[in-house]
Structures are given as structure tokens and as C-alpha cells.
DOMIDO-966011 format. One record per atom (N, C-alpha, C, O): residue in three letters; z, y, x. Coordinates in steps of 0.1 Angstrom, whole numbers, plus 2048, in hexadecimal, padded with zeros to 3 digits. Atoms other than C-alpha are relative to their C-alpha. Layout:
N
ALAZYX/...
REM end
This chain:
133
MET7FD80D808/MET5CD3B882E/MET7F77FA7FB/MET7EF8027F4/SER80D80080B/SER5B23A481F/SER8047F87F4/SER8107F87F3/PHE7FC80780B/PHE5B338F7FE/PHE8047F5803/PHE7FF7EE80C/PRO7FB80D7FC/PRO5C53737FC/PRO7FA7F37FC/PRO7F57F37F1/THR809809800/THR5B5351800/THR8067F07FD/THR7FE7E77FB/ASN7F980D800/ASN5CF3357FE/ASN80C8037F8/ASN8168077FE/TRP7F77FB808/TRP5E433A7E0/TRP8097F37FB/TRP8037E87F9/LEU7F7808807/LEU6063267D2/LEU8058087F5/LEU80D8127F5/ILE7F47FE810/ILE6113287AF/ILE8087F57FF/ILE8057E97FE/ALA7F6809801/ALA63231D7AB/ALA8048017F0/ALA80580C7EB/THR7F97FD80E/THR63D315784/THR8067F3800/THR8047E9806/ASN7F980C806/ASN6552FF772/ASN7FE7FC7F0/ASN8037F47E9/GLY80780680F/GLY642300751/GLY8068097FA/GLY8048077EE/SER7FA7F6809/SER65531C745/SER7F680C7FD/SER7EC80F804/LYS8097F5806/LYS64633B72F/LYS7FA80980B/LYS7EE80B80B/PHE8057F77F9/PHE64235274A/PHE7FA7FA80F/PHE7F3800816/ALA8068087F4/ALA63B337769/ALA7EF7FB7F9/ALA7E47F87FF/SER80D806805/SER62132D750/SER7F480C7FE/SER7E780A7FC/ALA80C7F6805/ALA60F34F74A/ALA7FB80380F/ALA7F0807810/ALA8017FE7F4/ALA610352770/ALA7F87F6807/ALA7F37FA811/VAL80A807802/VAL5FC331771/VAL7F38047FD/VAL7EA802805/LYS80D7FE807/LYS5E233E758/LYS7FA80E807/LYS7EE80F808/HIS8057F67FA/HIS5E136276A/HIS7F57F980D/HIS7EA7FE80E/ALA8018087F5/ALA5DA34C788/ALA7F07FB7FE/ALA7E77FF806/GLY80C805806/GLY5BC33A775/GLY7F78097FE/GLY7EB806800/LEU8067F4804/LEU5B135A76A/LEU7F980980D/LEU7EF81080C/LEU8047F47F6/LEU5AD36D789/LEU7FA7F9808/LEU7F27FE80F/SER8098057F7/SER5A035179C/SER7F07FC7FB/SER7E77F8802/ALA810800806/ALA58134D783/ALA7F980D805/ALA7ED80C808/GLU8067F27FE/GLU57C37378B/GLU7FA7FF80F/GLU7EF804811/LEU8057FB7F4/LEU5773717AF/LEU7F77F6805/LEU7F77EA802/THR80D8097F8/THR5573667C4/THR8047F6809/THR8007EA80A/ASN7FE8097F4/ASN5673597E1/ASN8107F87FC/ASN81B7FD7FF/LYS7F680A809/LYS57F33D7CF/LYS80B7FC80D/LYS8087F9818/PRO7F48037FE/PRO5A33387DB/PRO8047F3801/PRO8047EC7F7/LYS7F780E805/LYS5B63167E6/LYS80A8037FA/LYS81280B7FF/VAL7F3801808/VAL5CF3127CE/VAL8087F57FE/VAL8037EA7FA/THR7F780D805/THR5EC2FC7CB/THR80D8027F7/THR81680A7F7/ILE7F67FD80D/ILE6012FA7AE/ILE80D7FA805/ILE80D7ED805/LEU7F0808800/LEU6282F07B6/LEU80B8017F6/LEU81180A7EF/VAL7EF80280D/VAL6462E47A0/VAL8087F8809/VAL8047EE80F/ILE7F28017FA/ILE6682E17B0/ILE8037F57F6/ILE8017F67EA/ALA7F580A809/ALA67C2C27A3/ALA80E805809/ALA80F808815/THR7F27FD7FA/THR69E2CA7AC/THR8087F5804/THR8127F680B/GLU7FC80B7F7/GLU6A62A77B3/GLU7FA7F47FC/GLU7F37F47F2/LYS80B809802/LYS6962857B3/LYS7FD7FD7F4/LYS7F17FD7F0/GLU80280380D/GLU69D27C791/GLU7F68047F7/GLU7F07FE7EE/THR80A7FB80B/THR68A295782/THR7F1804803/THR7EA80C7FD/GLU80E8007F7/GLU66B291799/GLU7F47FC7F2/GLU7EA8037F1/ASP809800809/ASP65928377A/ASP7FE80B7F7/ASP7F280F7F5/ILE8027F2809/ILE65F2A3762/ILE7F9807807/ILE7F180F801/ALA8067F77F8/ALA6522B477E/ALA7F0800801/ALA7E980A800/LEU80C8097FE/LEU63229C785/LEU7F88067F1/LEU7EC8097F2/GLY8077FF811/GLY6292A575B/GLY7FF80F800/GLY7F58147FA/ILE8037F3804/ILE6322CC75F/ILE7F0803809/ILE7E6809805/VAL80A7FC7F4/VAL6192CE781/VAL7F17FC7F7/VAL7E78037F6/GLU80E805806/GLU5FD2BA76D/GLU7FC8097F3/GLU7F080A7EF/MET8037F880D/MET6022D174D/MET7FD80F807/MET7F4816802/ALA8047F67FB/ALA6012EF761/ALA7EF802809/ALA7E880C809/LYS8138017F9/LYS5DC2E3776/LYS7FC8017F1/LYS7F580B7F1/PHE80880280B/PHE5D12DE750/PHE8028127FA/PHE7F98177F3/LEU8037F0804/LEU5DE307749/LEU7F6809808/LEU7EF812805/PHE8097F87F3/PHE5CD312769/PHE7F07FC7F9/PHE7E98047F3/GLU811804806/GLU5AA2FF75F/GLU7FC80A7F3/GLU7F58137F1/GLU8037FB80F/GLU5AA30A73C/GLU7FE811801/GLU7F48167FB/GLU8057F0800/GLU5AE332746/GLU7F4801809/GLU7EA808807/GLY80A7FD7F7/GLY59A32E763/GLY7F37FB801/GLY7EB801807/GLY80B8097FD/GLY58031275F/GLY8037F680B/GLY80E7F380F/GLN7FE80D7F6/GLN57D2F7777/GLN7F780480E/GLN7F17FB814/GLN8057FA7F4/GLN56F310795/GLN8087FB80A/GLN8037F9815/VAL7F78027F2/VAL58D3057AA/VAL8097F67FB/VAL8107F77F0/GLU7F880D804/GLU59E2E57A9/GLU80F803809/GLU80F803815/PRO7F78027F9/PRO5C12E97B2/PRO8067F2806/PRO8047E7804/ILE7FA80C7F9/ILE5D72D67CA/ILE8117FE7F7/ILE8198077F6/LEU7EF7FF808/LEU5FA2CB7B6/LEU8077FA807/LEU8047EF80A/GLU7F38047FA/GLU6182C87C7/GLU80E7FE7FB/GLU8138077F5/VAL7F4802806/VAL6392B97BC/VAL80A801811/VAL8077FB81B/ARG7F77FF7F6/ARG6572C37D6/ARG8107FD7FC/ARG8158067F6/ILE7F37FD803/ILE67A2BC7D2/ILE80F80A808/ILE816808812/GLY7F37F87F6/GLY6962D47DE/GLY80380F7F4/GLY8018117E8/GLU7FC7F380B/GLU6A12F77D1/GLU7F68077FC/GLU7EC807803/PRO80E7F9801/PRO68730C7C2/PRO7FD80E809/PRO7F180F80C/GLY8047F57F6/GLY68732C7D9/GLY7FE7FD80F/GLY7F6801817/PRO8018067F0/PRO68D31C7F9/PRO7F37F6801/PRO7EC7F780B/THR80980E7FF/THR6742FE7F2/THR7EF8097FD/THR7E4806802/ILE8107FA803/ILE6553177E5/ILE7FE80980D/ILE7F280A811/VAL8067FB7F5/VAL65932D804/VAL7FC7FA809/VAL7F17FC80E/GLU8038097F9/GLU65B312819/GLU7EF7F6800/GLU7E97F0809/THR80E805804/THR63A304808/THR7F6805802/THR7EB7FF804/ALA80C7F77FF/ALA62631E80A/ALA7FE80480F/ALA7F3803815/ASN8017FF7F2/ASN62F32582D/ASN7F97F5807/ASN7F07F880F/GLU80380E7FD/GLU629301835/GLU7F07FF7FD/GLU7E87FC806/LEU80D802800/LEU607300826/LEU7F480D804/LEU7E880D805/GLY80A7F47FD/GLY5FA324830/GLY7FF80A7F9/GLY7F98147FC/CYS8077F780A/CYS5F9335813/CYS80680F800/CYS812812802/ASP8007F1802/ASP5F535B80F/ASP8048047F1/ASP8058107EF/HIS7FD7FB812/HIS5FD3607E8/HIS80A7F57FD/HIS8097EA802/ILE7F6805808/ILE61B3557D3/ILE7FE8057F3/ILE8008117F1/LEU8007FB811/LEU6153567AC/LEU80C7F97FB/LEU80D7ED7FD/ILE7F2805809/ILE638350799/ILE8008047F3/ILE7F680B7EF/GLY7FB7FA80D/GLY647357776/GLY80C808805/GLY81480380D/GLY7F27F87FD/GLY662375779/GLY80B7FF7F4/GLY8138087F1/ALA7F37FD808/ALA67A36C760/ALA80B802805/ALA8158057FF/ASP7EF8007FB/ASP69636C775/ASP7FC80D80D/ASP80380D817/PHE8057F57F4/PHE68538B78C/PHE80B80A7FA/PHE80B80E7EE/LYS7F77F0802/LYS6A23A978F/LYS7F680C803/LYS7F180F80E/TRP80A7F5802/TRP68A3C5782/TRP80580C809/TRP7FE81480F/ASP7F57F3800/ASP6A93DF78A/ASP803800811/ASP80E7FB814/ILE7FE7FE7F5/ILE6A63E57B0/ILE810806803/ILE81680480D/HIS7F37F97FB/HIS6C73F97AF/HIS80C7F97F9/HIS8167FF7F9/ASP7FA805801/ASP6D83DD7A0/ASP8057F880A/ASP7FD7F080F/ASP7FC8057F1/ASP6EE3CF7BC/ASP8067EF7FD/ASP80D7EA806/LYS80180C7FD/LYS6EF3AA7AD/LYS7F47F7806/LYS7EA7FE808/PRO80A8077FA/PRO6D93907BC/PRO7F67FD7F1/PRO7F97FA7E6/GLY80D80A80D/GLY6B73857A8/GLY8007F5800/GLY8087EF808/GLY80280E7FD/GLY6AB3657A2/GLY7F67F8808/GLY7F87F9814/VAL80580B7F8/VAL69234B7B0/VAL7F280D808/VAL7EE80E813/SER8097F87FA/SER6783697B0/SER80080A80E/SER7F880B817/ASN7FA7FA7F4/ASN68C3807C7/ASN8027F9809/ASN7FD7FF813/PHE8018077F5/PHE6923667DD/PHE7F2801807/PHE7F2806813/ILE80B8017FC/ILE66E3627E2/ILE7FC80D80A/ILE7F980E816/ILE8057F27FC/ILE6673867E5/ILE80880480E/ILE800809816/ALA7F77FE7F7/ALA68338C801/ALA7FA7F7809/ALA7FA7FB815/ARG8038097F3/ARG67536F816/ARG7F07FC800/ARG7EF7F680A/PHE80A8047FC/PHE650368813/PHE7F980E808/PHE7FC819805/ASP80A7FA7FA/ASP63737A828/ASP7F28047FE/ASP7E9804807/GLY81180080A/GLY618381810/GLY7FF8057F3/GLY8098097ED/VAL8007FD809/VAL60B3887F3/VAL8077FC7F3/VAL8027F07F0/ILE7F980680C/ILE6223817D2/ILE7FE8087F5/ILE7FD8157F6/THR8037F880C/THR61A3887AF/THR80B7FA7F8/THR8107EE7F9/VAL7F2805809/VAL636384798/VAL7F88067EF/VAL7F38117EB/VAL80980080F/VAL62837E773/VAL80C8007F3/VAL8137F67F1/LYS7F77FE808/LYS63F38C757/LYS7FE7FE7F2/LYS8078007EA/
REM end
């Protein structure tokens, strides 16, 4: 497996999702070979698309604040359910790395209750996944 070069950062503007954006910015700044970076925000319905546009702009600011302006992220807003839309977008864009916040991640693998969006992505994405908490 080679080092990932096409990243998808999924954020909803929450504390942990914003931490994932910042982590990606810091990580990209340290790399000699810069990755292609897409920042994705999911609007669950058409009516919330304007809010999502504001969140994706703020995420770009956080990414560049932490990592400098060495990488120009592509900004994406999509409408749908977060888990499936993140996986579909990553596959469509040929991403080999997803970075997400892990507020809803089920850390106890012995717990038989389902996890949230993070667990959905981990179960369905074939690539590197970074969960930041």
C-alpha cells in the first residue's frame, strides 16, 4: 500500500469534524508530495444547502490556517444521508483516504449496538480512514 494521495475530508462543522480538518491541514503541510484534497459537507435536505456552503468555506479556512496555502482544497456540498454520501463521493472521486471526526464512533467493538456515521464509513470504504476524536 502506498501513501494516500487523494483525500476526502468530511465535516459537518462540529468540534471533532473540525479537528479532522485541522489535522489534515497539518499533515498535508508536512508532506513533500502534496495530496489532492476535497472537503465535503453533506446537507441532509435541499433547505440546509446554504448552511452547508458556509460550513465548507469555514472548513477551507481551518485547513489553510493549519497547513498554509500549499494545497488548494476542492470544496463539495452534496445532499443526502451522511454515511452513504461520504462513501459514494469518495468512490466517485477516486479517493484513497477519508478523514472524519469520530464523535459517534463506537470504540467498544464488543458492544453489539451499531455505531454512527464513522462506523458506517469504516465498514464500507476500502482505503485509509483517519478518525479524529
